[in-house]
N, C-alpha and C positions, 0 to 999 in steps of 0.2 A: 605415743598411742594416738591414732587418729581419732577426731571427734566425730561420731556418727551423727550427731545433730547438724553439725556444720556441712557434711556431705549430703545429707537430707536436703537443707536450705539451698545449697548449690544445685542440686539436681532440679529442685522445684523451680528456682529462678530460670535455670535454662529452659524447662518446659515452659514456663509461663512466657517467656521471650520468643519461642518458637511459636506457640499458639497465637500471640499478638501478631507476629509478622505473617503467620497464615492467614489470619482473620483479615488484615489489611490487604493483602494479595487477592483474597477472594472478593472483599468489597470493590477493590479497584476494578477487577475483572466484571463484575456486575454492573459498573458504572459507564462501561464502554458504549458509545453510541450504536445505534443500530440503524439500517436503512430506513425502516418503518418509521423512525422518528421524523422523517422528511417527507411522508406520504401526502401530506397537504401543501407541500411547497411547488410553487410554480415558476417557470414553466416546467412541464412534465419532460423528463429526460428519456428520449427514445433513441438507444444506441444505434439503431439501424438507420435512423435519420441523420443524426448528428455526426456519426464516424462513416458517412458516404461521401466519397469524392476526397478531394485535397483539403488538408488542414495544415496549420503551422502552429508550433508550440515553443515558447521561450521558458526555460527553466534554470534553477539552481539547486544545488546540493550543499546544504549545510551541515557540518559536523555537530556532535553533541554539544559542543560550547556555543553554537548559534553562528559559527564563521562560516563564511561563503568558501567552500572548497573547490567547487567546480561550476562553470555557468555552460549552458548549452542550448542549441536550437535543435529542433525536430520537425523535419519536413515528413508529412503522412498522408497515405491515400487508403481509403477504406472502400471496400466493395462487399456486396451481399448477393447471395442466392438463397431465397427462402430464409430459414432460421441460421444459416451458416454464413459467417462473414470472414473477411481478412483484413487485416490493419498492417500495412507496411511502414515502418518507422525508420527513418534515416537520421541519425543524431550527428551533430557537429558539434565538438566541444570548443571551448575558447582557446585551448592550447593546440588546435588543428587537428586532433584525432577525430577518427569517426567510427561510427558503429551502427549495425543494423539489426533490428529486431523485426521478425515477421509473426504476427499474432494471427491465430486461427481460433475464431470466436463462434461459440453456439449459444442461442437462446433456448433455455430450457425450460421456459414458460414460468409463468407467475413471478416476473421479476428475478428469475435466477439465471446466471450466466456462468459459463465455463470457458476457460482460455488455455491455450497452448502456444508455446514457443520454444525454441531449441535451448535458450538458456533458463527457461522456467523448469523447475524440479517438479515432475508430476502436473497436476492440473492446478490452475487458477480458478478460484471459486468467486462468483460475484453475486450480489444481491442489489437490486434498484428500487427505488420507491420515490415518488415525486421527482424532485430535480436532483436527486443523489444516487450514486453507485459506490458500493464498497467493494473493493477486490482484496483477496488474501491469497497470497502466494509466496513461494519460495524462489529465490533467484540465484542462480551461479553466478558470481561477480568476481571477474579477475581483478586483482590488485597486486601491484608489483611481482607478477611472476607467479603468483599462488591464487588459487580459486576457493572463494569461501560461499557456503550457503548462507543467505541471509533472508529473512522473513520481512515481507513488505505488508502493512495495513495501509491500504491505498483508496483515498476518497476523492471522488470527482463531484462537483456540484455545477449544475448548468445554471449561467447567469442570465443569458437570453439566447436567441437562437444561433447567434455567432460565437459567443464566448463561454467557455467553461474553465473553472478554476480546479486544480488537482493539488492535493496535499498527501504525501504518503511518508509514513514513519517506518524506516528501516531499523531492524533489531536482529540481534543473534543471541541465543539463549535467554531471552527477554529482556536483554539490555539494550536500550536504545543507542544505536550508533549515529543516527543523524535523520534529516528529512529532506524531502525532495519536494519542491514547488515548482508548479507548472500553470502556464496561462495559455490555454488553447485558443485559436482563432479560426473560425470557418469563414473563408472569403464569399 
């Protein structure tokens, strides 16, 4: 004969564990930085000024263990007409492979930005304040003959009029897969 008290205790333990896990996720979600946290930081990032003309970036992709999995250089050219701009990115990886991404950017006002590219699923949404910009988007990423849709939480920080640092966390189903770190330089 099954013990009803033991079954009740097991269900209550499972419920308590689920509630604790949900509360942890909720608290972690509330603790995420927002662009407004950087509103007082200088110099102020003006995307139309910084991403206008030629730029170069050097970057790495680190897997979830922190190991550098790929190194790359990006040659970029940005152009603007009013509130609309383009950013032509040409990647060269340390293994010799190349890739190109062509962004179409729109200044939506009040620090809000949208971006589109052929390998971006839907629309990238950005928010800038002070020296920072936060992009959030889903990217179609080819890996070993398959294509995966991964989410990017992408932060850019203007250090001075020529240097910007970029750190992006890549995840799928909320699981962190790795990070991309870039240093931009405007000649």
